[in-house]
N, C-alpha and C positions, 0 to 999 in steps of 0.2 A: 575515553582509558588507552595509552600509547599501545599494548598492545595488538590494538585494532585500525591504526591510521593503516596499515598495511593495506590487513583486507580489503576496510574502505574505499582506500586510495586504487587499487588492482576493482574494485567492482564500478568504483565510475569509469577508471578507464575503458572497460569492457562498455559500456555506455557510449564515452564519448566516440568510440572507435563507431559502433550500432549507428550512432548518429553522424559519423562519417559517412563510412558503406551507403547509407541510404536515400543520400544526398546526393548520388548518384544513378543506384541502383534500385529505389524503390520499388519501383512500377515495374519493373523485370523481375524482380523476387515473386511480389504479388504476383504477378501473373503466370509467372511460372509455379505456382505453389498452392494455392486460395481460391478457397472453394466454403462457400457459406451454408453446405447444408455441410461439413466433414463433422463427421457426430463425435469421433476424439476430440476437435479443436470447441465445438460447443459444452462437450463434458467439463472440459479444463476449463470453458469460459464463464461454467455457471460457480465451479466447487471455489474455486480460486479467489473471489474476493473473500468467502468463508472463513478461507483456510490463512489470510493474510491476516486481516481481523481479527482472530485467532489472539495475533499478536499482542491485539491492540485491547481487549477482554484479561488477557492473561495478564496484562500490567493494571488496566479492572482491578483485579482480587485481588491485587498489592494494594490498592487503598485499601479496601475492605479489609484484609489483614491489620492494615496502621488505624486504621477508624476501631476495630474493636483488642490491641492495646490498652492496657491499664494504663500506662501514662499518657494515652492525648487527651487531652483538656476537649471540650463539651464542645466547640466552635470546632476544631480542628474534625473532632469524629464527623459531622454534619457535611464541613466540607468533605469528606473524606469519601462518604457515603454519596453524596452527588454525583462525585463524581465516577466516582464507579458505577455510579448508575447511567451517566451519562458516557460509558467507554460502549460498556454494554447496549445502551439502547444505539448509538453510535452503530457495531457495528452488524448489528440484526435491521437498521433500519436500511443502511447500503449495500448490505452481502442477500438481502433476501431477496429483489427483482431480479436478480443475474439469470433466477432457475427458469423460470416462466417468461423472461422478458423479451425484447429483441434482440440480447445478443447470449441467448440461451434455448431452452426448446420451449421457445416460443406458443405460447398458449396451450403447448400440453397439457394445465390443470392450471387452476385460480396462483395470481398472483398470490395469496396469501400463506398457503399451504410451502410458498418456498419463501416465507418466513420463519414458520414453525419449525420448516428445516435449518436454516442456521440457525436457532434460536437451542437446539439443545446441544450442536460443538463450542460455540461462544459459549453459552452457559455454564460447559464444562472446563473450556480454559478459565473462567472469572475463579473457578472455585478450585482448580488447578495453582491458579497462581497464589489465591485465597492461602494456599496448603503450604504455595514454598517461600509467599514474603508474611508470614504470621510472625512469627517472630525477630523477624528483622528488627538489627541491632546502628543499624546507619541513622539516627535524629536529623541527616536532613532527605534523606530517602525518597520522601515525597513528593522535592524538588526535581526530583531524579524524574519520577514519572508526570510529574508538571513538563517536563521538559519535556519528554519520550509524545507527551499530548499536543505540545507546543508545535513539534515536529511535523507531527500526520496533517495538522491542520493546515502547517504552514505549505506542508507538500501537495495534499490533496486540492486542498480550498484555498490558498490563495497562485497555487502554482497550474495545479494542470485541472482547475475549473475556470480559474482567468482566462489561461492558454485558449481550451478552447471557446471560448467566449472572443475570445479576438477573433484565431486562424480562421473559424468556421471552412476545416478543413473534411472534405470529400473523403467518403469511405468504400473502400477499393468497389463494397461491393456495390458500390450503387454509380462508383467511376464505368464499372464495366459493364452494366444493364443499363442505363440508363446516356442520354445525350449530357450528362454535369462530366466539363473535362477535369482531367489530374491536375490537380496544385503537388507543387516543394510545398518543405512542411514550412518554407517563409515565404509563402506567398501568399496570406487573407485572400479569402474565398468571400469579393464584396459585394458580391450581388449575390448571396446565395439566396436570398429568398427569393430574386426574381424565378429563379431555376422549382423554389418548395412551391409556389404558386401557380407554376405550369406547369410542373411535372406530378405535382401532388406527393413531395418526397419529406416528411418529417424532416425535421429540424436536431432529432437524432441521429439524420444522415449524415450533419456534416459537423459530427466528434470526432474527426481521429485523430488530428494534435491536439496535447498525448494523449496517451493511454491512460484509461484513470485503473484497469483492471490493474497493468503492471505493475504501478505506484502502489495500490491498490493490496499488491504483493508483498512490495516491500516492503510494508508496514510488520512484515516479518525481521528484517530485520536493523528494524529500532530495537526491536523485544530483545532478540538476541544480544544486543550491543550492551547494550545501559542494565540488564538485568541485573548479573554478576554484581552491580554496585551492592545492590537490595540481597545476597545472599552466595556471600564467598563463594560456596560447594559448586556452583553452575559456570565456575566459572573452568574447571576440565573441562568441560562439552563446547566450550563457547565457541572455541573455532571450525568444529568436526560442524554444530549448528548453523555458528554464518554461514559457510560451504553451500550446506543441504538446502539451507532458506535459502542464499544465491539461487541453487539453482532452478528452485522451485522458481524461483523470479522469471530466469531467463526463458527453461517451460510456459510458464503464462504469455509469454512475453510471444514467441516465438506462434503458442493458440490459439493468439490475437489474429498472428499475421494470418497461418493456416485457415483460419474462420472468412477471410474476407474482410475483418474489419477495421484493424491497423497495419501502417503501412512499422518497417524495420525504425524510422527514425522514429516513430513516434512510441514505439514499446521503448528502445532507447534513452526518448528523450521523458516516459512516464516514471521509468527505473534510476533515471538521473539526479530527477526532480525531488525524491525523496532524502537518497545519496547524500546530496549536497546538502541539506540542512541538518543531516545526521551525523555530517562531516566537524559542522561547524558546535553544534550540539556538544558531542566529543569532542573538540580543540578546548570547547567552554570548560563541560567538566573536568579535561586534564589543569587548567589552568588553576582555577578556583577550588585548592585544597579541603574548604570546608566541604563538599561535597560528597570526598569520599570517607569512607573509613577507615578513619584515621586507625585499627587496629589491624586493618588487610594488608595484603601483600599487594593489590591492586594499586593502595594510594603508595606504595612505596617505587613503579615506576617509571 
């Protein structure tokens, strides 16, 4: 939507600035503030993916609402239920392990407990999405939801996961406690396997660039940007909700630096990945009028 162009581009600008500053001050910043035992940072790191993926499951609830509409054909009902279940499953699957994994409170409880913790709020967000979108009159809103899923997949799997596997950047907590040298974000660690074997370091310690947590937190931005296309009443809350969501993304990125898990350029790139694909999706929706509710002011902007 046109009214979201400025917030989106400002957000991207902040992330680009973070990448630029990180290119010069990554190591110095982490050396000054990072600690792998910081309780505040670990708490944010543990809960951030759940809060971020609540945006995904909220939109998944929209699929449930559309599936239960009388006008939906049988094949569409089946498809919508599958997509809703996939969204809820993905949210729980990716956020659950963070509570008691290496990036959270490591082994403070069995990992399956983390899944149970994530399941409750993510299910609640899904139910909330159902009630918000169950009376949706935009017949193409299901396409918007598919686009939202695509944005998340491209950012999280197509960008973050791929870049992690290409760059193998060592985390600061490893650099600061072992003989593994610091690498800038543009410098692949080609000999990471040698360090793994000689020092007994897990592969997880070579996944610093970019930040998956920050990208996951940015899922909220997708939900806030696209949700008003399914319920015009959300539009008046859109800008403050977007600002709050973006501040949460910043908080998540700061926590990941504070926890010695990422550098400034890592978290900035993680956020930028989601925002870039969201900007592209937003522009497509603006250009394709069929995707907008013809009877709403959103379509006239």
